[in-house]
C-alpha positions, 0 to 999 in steps of 0.5 A, a space after each residue: 152943917 147940911 145945907 148951912 152954906 149953900 143949898 143941900 151942899 151942892 155949888 155949881 161950877 159958877 158958885 165954886 169959882 167965886 168961892 175960890 175967889 174969894 177964898 183963896 184970892 192968890 192961888 188964882 184957881 180956874 175951875 174951868 181949866 184947873 180941875 174939869 181936866 182933871 175930872 176928865 182926866 180920872 172919869 176917861 182913865 176908869 173907862 180905860 181901865 173897866 171897859 172889858 168889865 162893863 158890859 162884858 157880855 155886849 148887851 145892846 140897847 141898855 145904858 147905865 148912868 154912873 155917879 163920880 164922888 170926888 174929893 179936892 185935896 188942900 193944893 187942889 189935886 182931885 180925888 177920885 172917891 168911888 164911882 155909883 152905879 146908881 147915883 142918886 138922882 133927887 132934885 132937892 134944889 134948884 141946882 140939882 133940878 138943872 143938872 139931872 133934868 139935864 143928864 137925863 133928858 140928854 141920856 134919853 137923846 142919846 139911848 133911845 131917839 136912834 132906836 125908836 121912831 119919832 112920836 110924830 105920827 108925820 115922820 117916821 124915821 129914826 136919828 141918825 147919830 150925827 144928827 143929835 142934838 148941839 146943847 147935849 153935853 157929854 
């Protein structure tokens, strides 16, 4: 039933919260308070488990975008299904268009802006890490 209930089977946190509120009103599940911390902990744990394997040659000026797939159990415990080293970056819905665009823009700001000079020819200085835009949500 791909896309039958939501656009491309993708939901924003807000849409998912509305779904939880209407389907499980007595459980008081809060996406931001109960599910997002589980996501962050699993991601943190995967980095701790693989930190010496991710870039063993310590290649400078490189990056990789990872895609995490999760599944919720009936009691709202989060399980990691897989981590993709080449995640899909398709923008087949308005939600994905916004998320993927922000992800790529913010990734490039973090990775490239500190290395390359500004395209504005009136300035010729590199961006310092603590000058990263505040809208970056990593």
